[in-house]
Each structure stands twice: as structure tokens, then as C-alpha cells.
LUMFIDREN-49494 format. One record per residue: residue number from 0; residue in one letter; chain; x, y negated, z of N, C-alpha, C, O, CB in turn. Coordinates in steps of 0.1 Angstrom, whole numbers, padded with zeros to 4 digits, always signed. Glycine has a CB too. Layout:
BEGIN
NUM_A_A_X_Y_Z_X_Y_Z_X_Y_Z_X_Y_Z_X_Y_Z
...
END
This chain:
BEGIN
0_M_A_-0001_+0161_+0040_+0002_+0146_+0044_-0010_+0133_+0044_-0018_+0131_+0036_+0014_+0141_+0033
1_F_A_-0008_+0129_+0052_-0022_+0117_+0049_-0014_+0104_+0042_-0020_+0093_+0039_-0031_+0110_+0068
2_H_A_+0003_+0106_+0041_+0012_+0095_+0038_+0023_+0101_+0027_+0026_+0112_+0027_+0020_+0090_+0051
3_Y_A_+0027_+0090_+0016_+0033_+0094_+0011_+0048_+0077_+0010_+0048_+0066_+0005_+0023_+0101_-0001
4_T_A_+0058_+0084_+0016_+0073_+0072_+0019_+0082_+0077_+0010_+0082_+0089_+0009_+0081_+0070_+0036
5_V_A_+0090_+0069_+0003_+0103_+0071_-0001_+0116_+0061_+0007_+0116_+0051_+0015_+0103_+0068_-0016
6_E_A_+0121_+0066_+0004_+0134_+0057_+0006_+0145_+0052_-0003_+0152_+0059_-0011_+0141_+0063_+0014
7_T_A_+0145_+0041_-0002_+0160_+0033_-0012_+0167_+0022_-0001_+0166_+0017_+0010_+0152_+0020_-0031
8_N_A_+0177_+0023_-0014_+0193_+0016_-0007_+0189_+0000_-0013_+0195_-0010_-0012_+0214_+0024_-0017
9_Q_A_+0179_+0001_-0018_+0177_-0019_-0017_+0174_-0022_+0000_+0171_-0016_+0010_+0159_-0025_-0028
10_T_A_+0175_-0039_-0003_+0168_-0047_+0009_+0152_-0045_+0006_+0146_-0041_-0004_+0173_-0066_+0010
11_V_A_+0147_-0049_+0017_+0134_-0050_+0026_+0127_-0060_+0008_+0118_-0056_+0001_+0136_-0063_+0049
12_E_A_+0139_-0076_+0007_+0130_-0084_+0000_+0136_-0079_-0018_+0134_-0086_-0028_+0132_-0102_+0005
13_Q_A_+0139_-0073_-0017_+0141_-0065_-0034_+0131_-0061_-0039_+0125_-0065_-0048_+0149_-0052_-0036
14_V_A_+0127_-0047_-0028_+0121_-0040_-0032_+0105_-0051_-0035_+0098_-0053_-0045_+0123_-0029_-0023
15_I_A_+0103_-0057_-0022_+0092_-0065_-0025_+0090_-0074_-0035_+0080_-0080_-0035_+0090_-0071_-0015
16_E_A_+0097_-0076_-0041_+0101_-0087_-0056_+0091_-0074_-0062_+0079_-0075_-0065_+0124_-0089_-0064
17_K_A_+0101_-0061_-0065_+0101_-0050_-0074_+0089_-0046_-0080_+0084_-0044_-0091_+0106_-0039_-0069
18_L_A_+0083_-0046_-0064_+0069_-0035_-0061_+0060_-0047_-0065_+0051_-0046_-0072_+0064_-0025_-0042
19_E_A_+0062_-0054_-0061_+0048_-0068_-0066_+0048_-0067_-0081_+0037_-0067_-0087_+0053_-0090_-0060
20_H_A_+0058_-0067_-0088_+0061_-0069_-0103_+0052_-0054_-0109_+0041_-0054_-0115_+0081_-0070_-0106
21_N_A_+0059_-0045_-0106_+0053_-0031_-0108_+0040_-0027_-0108_+0035_-0019_-0116_+0056_-0024_-0101
22_L_A_+0035_-0036_-0096_+0016_-0035_-0090_+0008_-0042_-0102_+0000_-0035_-0108_+0010_-0048_-0072
23_M_A_+0011_-0053_-0106_+0010_-0064_-0114_+0012_-0053_-0127_+0003_-0055_-0134_+0021_-0078_-0111
24_E_A_+0020_-0044_-0132_+0018_-0039_-0143_+0011_-0027_-0145_+0012_-0020_-0155_+0028_-0038_-0146
25_E_A_+0002_-0024_-0132_-0013_-0015_-0128_-0022_-0022_-0129_-0031_-0015_-0133_-0015_-0009_-0114
26_K_A_-0025_-0034_-0128_-0032_-0044_-0121_-0040_-0044_-0110_-0053_-0045_-0110_-0038_-0048_-0128
27_F_A_-0032_-0045_-0102_-0026_-0047_-0086_-0029_-0058_-0083_-0031_-0064_-0094_-0009_-0046_-0083
28_G_A_-0031_-0064_-0077_-0029_-0074_-0073_-0023_-0074_-0054_-0027_-0064_-0047_-0040_-0080_-0078
29_V_A_-0013_-0086_-0046_-0018_-0087_-0040_-0022_-0096_-0030_-0016_-0107_-0029_-0017_-0080_-0038
30_L_A_-0030_-0094_-0023_-0041_-0100_-0016_-0034_-0109_+0001_-0039_-0119_+0008_-0053_-0086_-0014
31_W_A_-0025_-0102_+0001_-0027_-0104_+0012_-0010_-0097_+0019_-0008_-0085_+0017_-0042_-0096_+0015
32_H_A_+0001_-0105_+0026_+0010_-0104_+0025_+0018_-0102_+0041_+0029_-0109_+0042_+0013_-0113_+0016
33_L_A_+0014_-0094_+0052_+0019_-0100_+0068_+0038_-0095_+0068_+0043_-0084_+0069_+0007_-0089_+0085
34_D_A_+0042_-0107_+0065_+0058_-0106_+0073_+0051_-0097_+0090_+0046_-0104_+0098_+0068_-0129_+0078
35_M_A_+0051_-0085_+0093_+0053_-0081_+0105_+0060_-0092_+0119_+0057_-0099_+0128_+0060_-0070_+0102
36_Q_A_+0069_-0086_+0113_+0085_-0097_+0120_+0087_-0106_+0125_+0093_-0107_+0135_+0094_-0101_+0115
37_G_A_+0080_-0117_+0117_+0080_-0128_+0114_+0067_-0134_+0125_+0067_-0144_+0132_+0078_-0128_+0097
38_K_A_+0057_-0124_+0121_+0044_-0130_+0131_+0047_-0123_+0148_+0043_-0126_+0159_+0027_-0122_+0123
39_L_A_+0052_-0118_+0146_+0056_-0111_+0166_+0062_-0122_+0170_+0055_-0129_+0179_+0070_-0095_+0170
40_Q_A_+0074_-0128_+0165_+0086_-0133_+0163_+0077_-0150_+0167_+0083_-0158_+0174_+0095_-0127_+0145
41_E_A_+0066_-0154_+0162_+0059_-0163_+0163_+0049_-0164_+0176_+0046_-0175_+0182_+0054_-0163_+0151
42_K_A_+0046_-0152_+0179_+0038_-0151_+0188_+0047_-0151_+0207_+0043_-0151_+0219_+0030_-0137_+0183
43_G_A_+0063_-0153_+0197_+0071_-0151_+0212_+0071_-0137_+0215_+0068_-0135_+0227_+0063_-0158_+0226
44_I_A_+0074_-0126_+0209_+0076_-0110_+0207_+0084_-0106_+0198_+0082_-0108_+0186_+0064_-0103_+0203
45_E_A_+0097_-0098_+0203_+0114_-0099_+0204_+0106_-0086_+0192_+0096_-0080_+0197_+0127_-0095_+0224
46_F_A_+0109_-0082_+0181_+0106_-0076_+0171_+0115_-0070_+0160_+0109_-0070_+0149_+0100_-0084_+0166
47_H_A_+0130_-0063_+0159_+0140_-0065_+0159_+0140_-0057_+0139_+0149_-0058_+0131_+0147_-0060_+0174
48_Q_A_+0129_-0052_+0137_+0130_-0047_+0127_+0119_-0053_+0115_+0107_-0052_+0116_+0131_-0034_+0129
49_K_A_+0126_-0058_+0104_+0119_-0061_+0090_+0107_-0050_+0089_+0109_-0038_+0087_+0130_-0060_+0076
50_Y_A_+0095_-0056_+0090_+0085_-0047_+0084_+0072_-0052_+0080_+0066_-0059_+0087_+0082_-0038_+0093
51_H_A_+0067_-0049_+0067_+0058_-0057_+0057_+0049_-0050_+0055_+0051_-0038_+0052_+0062_-0063_+0045
52_I_A_+0038_-0055_+0057_+0025_-0050_+0049_+0016_-0053_+0035_+0015_-0065_+0034_+0016_-0052_+0059
53_L_A_+0012_-0050_+0029_+0014_-0055_+0016_-0006_-0049_+0014_-0010_-0037_+0013_+0032_-0044_+0004
54_E_A_-0014_-0058_+0013_-0027_-0051_+0008_-0027_-0052_-0006_-0023_-0062_-0012_-0040_-0056_+0014
55_V_A_-0033_-0041_-0011_-0031_-0048_-0027_-0044_-0045_-0027_-0050_-0042_-0017_-0021_-0041_-0041
56_C_A_-0050_-0046_-0045_-0059_-0041_-0051_-0065_-0048_-0065_-0065_-0060_-0070_-0066_-0040_-0042
57_N_A_-0071_-0034_-0069_-0076_-0031_-0083_-0091_-0040_-0082_-0100_-0036_-0074_-0077_-0014_-0086
58_P_A_-0092_-0047_-0088_-0113_-0054_-0085_-0118_-0047_-0095_-0130_-0050_-0098_-0119_-0074_-0088
59_V_A_-0112_-0038_-0103_-0121_-0031_-0111_-0125_-0018_-0106_-0136_-0013_-0108_-0116_-0030_-0123
60_E_A_-0112_-0013_-0100_-0113_+0003_-0092_-0123_-0007_-0075_-0134_-0004_-0072_-0089_+0014_-0086
61_A_A_-0119_-0012_-0072_-0129_-0015_-0056_-0142_-0017_-0061_-0151_-0012_-0054_-0124_-0031_-0044
62_K_A_-0146_-0023_-0074_-0165_-0024_-0078_-0166_-0006_-0080_-0174_+0000_-0074_-0171_-0037_-0098
63_R_A_-0158_-0001_-0088_-0166_+0014_-0090_-0167_+0019_-0070_-0176_+0022_-0063_-0152_+0030_-0104
64_V_A_-0155_+0017_-0066_-0158_+0026_-0050_-0169_+0019_-0045_-0180_+0023_-0042_-0144_+0027_-0037
65_L_A_-0165_+0010_-0045_-0176_+0003_-0041_-0192_+0004_-0046_-0201_+0001_-0039_-0171_-0008_-0042
66_S_A_-0193_+0007_-0055_-0207_+0011_-0062_-0210_+0022_-0061_-0222_+0025_-0063_-0209_+0009_-0075
67_E_A_-0201_+0032_-0057_-0209_+0043_-0052_-0210_+0049_-0040_-0216_+0060_-0040_-0207_+0051_-0057
68_N_A_-0203_+0042_-0028_-0207_+0043_-0019_-0198_+0029_-0010_-0186_+0028_-0008_-0207_+0056_-0016
69_M_A_-0210_+0020_-0006_-0203_+0009_+0001_-0193_+0010_+0013_-0186_+0001_+0016_-0213_+0003_+0006
70_I_A_-0192_+0025_+0021_-0187_+0025_+0033_-0172_+0030_+0032_-0166_+0033_+0042_-0195_+0033_+0041
71_V_A_-0167_+0030_+0016_-0152_+0032_+0011_-0148_+0015_+0011_-0138_+0010_+0005_-0152_+0041_-0008
72_G_A_-0157_+0007_+0019_-0152_-0004_+0022_-0143_-0003_+0035_-0132_-0007_+0034_-0162_-0013_+0021
73_Y_A_-0146_+0000_+0043_-0142_+0000_+0047_-0125_+0006_+0045_-0117_-0003_+0050_-0151_+0001_+0051
74_F_A_-0119_+0015_+0041_-0109_+0013_+0034_-0102_+0005_+0025_-0091_+0007_+0020_-0110_+0018_+0031
75_L_A_-0110_-0006_+0022_-0101_-0011_+0012_-0094_-0023_+0019_-0096_-0024_+0031_-0108_-0016_-0001
76_P_A_-0087_-0031_+0014_-0078_-0026_+0002_-0064_-0020_+0009_-0057_-0022_+0019_-0076_-0040_-0010
77_C_A_-0063_-0011_-0005_-0052_-0003_+0001_-0039_-0011_+0007_-0036_-0022_+0004_-0047_+0006_-0009
78_K_A_-0033_-0002_+0016_-0022_-0011_+0020_-0008_-0004_+0017_-0006_+0008_+0021_-0024_-0015_+0036
79_I_A_+0003_-0012_+0011_+0017_-0007_+0010_+0024_-0011_+0022_+0024_-0023_+0026_+0024_-0012_-0003
80_V_A_+0032_-0002_+0030_+0041_-0009_+0037_+0053_-0010_+0038_+0056_+0000_+0045_+0040_-0007_+0045
81_V_A_+0065_-0017_+0036_+0075_-0017_+0029_+0091_-0023_+0048_+0093_-0034_+0053_+0069_-0032_+0011
82_Y_A_+0095_-0014_+0050_+0099_-0014_+0068_+0119_-0011_+0062_+0125_-0007_+0052_+0088_+0007_+0083
83_E_A_+0121_-0018_+0076_+0134_-0010_+0073_+0137_-0003_+0085_+0137_-0010_+0095_+0146_-0019_+0070
84_D_A_+0141_+0009_+0089_+0141_+0018_+0100_+0158_+0025_+0094_+0164_+0029_+0084_+0124_+0032_+0100
85_Q_A_+0160_+0023_+0107_+0177_+0032_+0108_+0189_+0031_+0097_+0198_+0038_+0094_+0175_+0050_+0106
86_G_A_+0183_+0012_+0092_+0196_+0013_+0080_+0187_+0015_+0066_+0190_+0010_+0055_+0209_+0028_+0084
87_T_A_+0179_+0020_+0067_+0169_+0019_+0053_+0159_+0014_+0053_+0154_+0013_+0064_+0165_+0030_+0048
88_T_A_+0153_+0009_+0043_+0143_+0002_+0036_+0134_+0020_+0028_+0136_+0026_+0018_+0154_-0012_+0022
89_K_A_+0123_+0021_+0040_+0113_+0026_+0033_+0100_+0017_+0028_+0095_+0007_+0032_+0109_+0035_+0041
90_I_A_+0099_+0027_+0017_+0085_+0020_+0012_+0070_+0030_+0015_+0072_+0041_+0011_+0087_+0016_-0006
91_G_A_+0060_+0029_+0020_+0052_+0039_+0023_+0034_+0036_+0016_+0031_+0026_+0011_+0054_+0038_+0041
92_L_A_+0027_+0046_+0018_+0017_+0042_+0016_+0005_+0057_+0021_+0007_+0069_+0017_+0018_+0034_+0000
93_P_A_-0012_+0047_+0034_-0017_+0064_+0036_-0025_+0063_+0016_-0029_+0055_+0008_-0035_+0068_+0055
94_K_A_-0021_+0078_+0019_-0029_+0083_+0004_-0047_+0077_+0006_-0056_+0076_+0015_-0027_+0105_+0002
95_P_A_-0047_+0076_-0006_-0062_+0069_-0010_-0068_+0085_-0004_-0074_+0089_+0006_-0067_+0063_-0031
96_T_A_-0061_+0092_-0017_-0072_+0110_-0015_-0076_+0113_+0002_-0087_+0115_+0006_-0057_+0129_-0019
97_A_A_-0062_+0111_+0009_-0066_+0114_+0025_-0075_+0106_+0033_-0076_+0109_+0045_-0053_+0114_+0033
98_L_A_-0084_+0095_+0028_-0087_+0085_+0033_-0103_+0093_+0027_-0112_+0099_+0033_-0078_+0070_+0027
99_I_A_-0101_+0089_+0016_-0116_+0090_+0007_-0121_+0103_+0008_-0132_+0104_+0003_-0116_+0087_-0009
100_G_A_-0115_+0112_+0013_-0121_+0127_+0016_-0128_+0129_+0030_-0134_+0139_+0034_-0109_+0138_+0016
101_M_A_-0125_+0116_+0038_-0139_+0116_+0049_-0148_+0115_+0046_-0156_+0116_+0055_-0142_+0109_+0057
102_V_A_-0154_+0111_+0032_-0162_+0103_+0027_-0164_+0123_+0017_-0154_+0130_+0015_-0156_+0084_+0019
103_D_A_-0175_+0128_+0015_-0176_+0137_+0008_-0185_+0134_-0006_-0197_+0136_-0010_-0180_+0146_+0017
104_N_A_-0172_+0128_-0013_-0179_+0130_-0026_-0165_+0129_-0036_-0153_+0124_-0036_-0193_+0117_-0029
105_G_A_-0176_+0136_-0047_-0162_+0143_-0059_-0163_+0134_-0066_-0156_+0138_-0075_-0162_+0159_-0070
106_A_A_-0169_+0117_-0070_-0170_+0109_-0076_-0156_+0101_-0070_-0147_+0096_-0077_-0184_+0106_-0076
107_L_A_-0156_+0100_-0060_-0146_+0087_-0052_-0140_+0098_-0050_-0137_+0094_-0038_-0151_+0076_-0037
108_A_A_-0133_+0109_-0050_-0122_+0115_-0051_-0115_+0116_-0062_-0103_+0116_-0062_-0124_+0126_-0046
109_A_A_-0124_+0117_-0075_-0113_+0116_-0082_-0107_+0099_-0084_-0095_+0097_-0088_-0118_+0123_-0095
110_I_A_-0117_+0090_-0082_-0109_+0078_-0082_-0098_+0072_-0076_-0090_+0064_-0079_-0115_+0072_-0080
111_A_A_-0101_+0081_-0062_-0092_+0077_-0053_-0076_+0089_-0056_-0065_+0088_-0052_-0100_+0079_-0036
112_E_A_-0080_+0096_-0064_-0068_+0105_-0072_-0059_+0094_-0083_-0048_+0093_-0087_-0077_+0121_-0084
113_D_A_-0069_+0088_-0084_-0060_+0083_-0099_-0058_+0070_-0090_-0047_+0070_-0096_-0070_+0080_-0117
114_V_A_-0058_+0061_-0083_-0057_+0056_-0079_-0043_+0055_-0072_-0035_+0046_-0072_-0065_+0056_-0077
115_E_A_-0044_+0065_-0065_-0033_+0075_-0053_-0021_+0077_-0067_-0010_+0074_-0062_-0042_+0096_-0045
116_K_A_-0020_+0080_-0077_-0008_+0086_-0091_-0004_+0073_-0091_+0008_+0071_-0089_-0014_+0093_-0109
117_R_A_-0016_+0057_-0094_-0009_+0047_-0101_+0000_+0042_-0090_+0012_+0039_-0092_-0019_+0037_-0107
118_L_A_-0008_+0042_-0074_+0005_+0036_-0069_+0017_+0042_-0064_+0027_+0034_-0064_+0003_+0030_-0059
119_I_A_+0017_+0054_-0061_+0026_+0062_-0066_+0037_+0058_-0077_+0049_+0055_-0075_+0018_+0072_-0070
120_S_A_+0031_+0058_-0089_+0043_+0050_-0098_+0047_+0040_-0094_+0059_+0036_-0096_+0040_+0047_-0111
121_C_A_+0039_+0035_-0090_+0048_+0017_-0087_+0057_+0018_-0081_+0066_+0010_-0082_+0042_+0005_-0079
122_I_A_+0056_+0031_-0068_+0067_+0029_-0055_+0078_+0039_-0062_+0090_+0038_-0061_+0061_+0036_-0037
123_D_A_+0070_+0048_-0071_+0086_+0055_-0070_+0092_+0047_-0083_+0103_+0049_-0087_+0088_+0076_-0072
124_Q_A_+0085_+0039_-0089_+0097_+0030_-0103_+0103_+0014_-0089_+0108_+0003_-0092_+0081_+0018_-0128
125_T_A_+0100_+0016_-0083_+0106_+0001_-0077_+0114_+0008_-0067_+0117_+0000_-0059_+0094_-0011_-0070
126_K_A_+0119_+0023_-0063_+0124_+0024_-0056_+0136_+0029_-0060_+0144_+0032_-0051_+0118_+0028_-0050
END
């Protein structure tokens, strides 16, 4: 699968708060937080699900992958999505290994595997 997604009984807001803390522990910062529901409603479009996209980055890892291959910037920053789906809160991300797999480079694959493990750990600690 290209993604990793888990469910939790916590609210979207609780998940985001805990997730941001767990990401900081792994030296990832949230560069941008898009409240999709709020943005669509701001544009006059009704959307009834809470849906948040967090773009996260670890600057040391970003430098490592960009130094290896600039095209990897197409995949940066990493995204983590927190949303409501039929009364359940879900947390997920596209797997960095799946994305990096499109670039044939062993060094990048190893970095992506490490980043993926760390981000999944943050998600698992949050749920």
C-alpha cells in the first residue's frame, strides 16, 4: 500500500495537538496546516467533514535527500492527514518509501525508510 492510516476515538483537535508534540520529539516541525473544511467553507463550498493536512519537515533529512537528488523535492514536505470519516478520526500519510521508490536510488530508499518509521511511530503514539 502507498499509505499508512490508523483510526482513533480521539477528536481531530486532540489528535492534531498530540501529533504536533510527537513530531517535535522526532525533530519534525509543522510547516503548514491546512484546515480543508474551513478553507472550502471560506470559498462558499459546503464540506461537512473535518479534514486537516499537515505538511511536516525535518530540515536535516530534507537536506540529506535534496543533496542526493533534487527531484525528491517534488515529494517534500511530508504530508500527514487527520480527518473524520463516519464518526471515526483517522490519521494517515503517503509512505515515503512508496514515493521514493519512484526514484531508483538506494541511498534515498534508506533515508525514506528511516523517515517513514519515525513518522509512523509519531502517528502510532498519537492514536
